[in-house]
N, C-alpha and C positions, 0 to 999 in steps of 0.2 A: 462578456469576455471572451476573448479570443482563445482560440485551440492551443496556440503556441503559450499563451500565458498560462492557462491551465496545466500543460505538460510541464511545465517549469515549477510551478506549485506542487504538483505529485512528486516531480523530481527531488525537490526539497524534502520535502515528508518523508520521501525514500531514505535519504542522506542523512535526516536525523534521527530516524530510527535505525538505520544501519550502525552509524557511530554506535548507539546505546547497547544494540545486541552483540556487537563485535567486541568493544572496549570493555563495558561493564556490563555483561549480561545479567548477572545475579542482582545488582542495584536496579537493572531497567525491570526485571521481572518482579520484585519486592516491590515496585510502585504499585502494582496490581494485585499485590499479596499472592505472586506466582513463586512458588520455589522452584529453585533448579538444582538437580546433580549434576554431575560431572557430565552423564549423557545428555540431559538437557542444554548445559551450556554451552556443548559444540553443537548441538542443534541449533540453539539460538544464533552461534556464529556462523553456522552455515546460512541461515535464514538472513542474518545481515548482509554476508557476501552476495546473496541473491538481490537484496535490495539496492546495495552498490550497483551492481548490474543493470538492474530496471531503471534504477536513476541515471545512469550514463546513457543508457539508450535514450530513454524521453527527452533529456538535455542535449543529444545530437541529432536527434530526429524530429526536434520541435519544428524546424522549417520545413521538412520534409514534402515531398510530393502528396498530392491528398491519396496517391493509390496505395502508398505506404503507409499513410497515415490512417486510413480506414480499415487496414488490417491491424496495424497497432492499437489502434482505439477497441476493436473489436476482441481483441485477444485480452487486453487488459480490462475490459468491460466483464468478461468472464472470468478473469480470475479475480478480479475485486468483487464481484458479486459473490463468488467463492466464500473468499475471506470475510464478508458480510456475514454469509450464513455460519461460518464456523466460528467467528468472534460472538455472534448472537446467542450460539445454541450454548457456547462455554459460559457466556455471562448470564444466561438463563438457568445452567446448570450450578452458578454458584464458583465456577472454577476462579473468577477475578472478583476483586472488590468493587464497590461502586464505580471507582475511576475506569473499570473497564468498559463502563458505556461510551465512555470518549474512544476507544478503539472501535467499537461498534460503529458508533457515527461518523469516524474516519473512513472506514471501509465504505460505508453506506455513501457518504457524499461524494467519494471517489467514483464508486459504482455509477451514480445517478449521473454525475459529470460526464463519464465516459460515455455512458448511455445516451446523454441530450446530444454530445458532439458526433457521436456516430450515426443515432439513428434519426433524431429530431433536425439536427442542425448539420446535415450531411456535405459540408464543403470546410475548406480550410482557410476559415477568418478568423 
């Protein structure tokens, strides 16, 4: 897989989750048995707004110069690794139902993909 293709996939994942968190945050949370109060709803919508931004950055930078992409992939690798750790801790603590493992897997796969392109295959191919 090419880095540009991977960035498109990550952008689409960001857009799909962003729509859920912005438009129907309570329903999105309920899939994983997460209950949102009014504070949680606004935080979920803020998270959705950030996901839209990340998705747009990925979409517009997917064919950027490697100097830009290596900064982008490193930054997102750190962010997605952090997201994976947070999701894993939450899942192990019983915050989410068994579908929460999907969130853990998504964060892990995205972090591994970004790590691969940043550290193991460091070219814009």
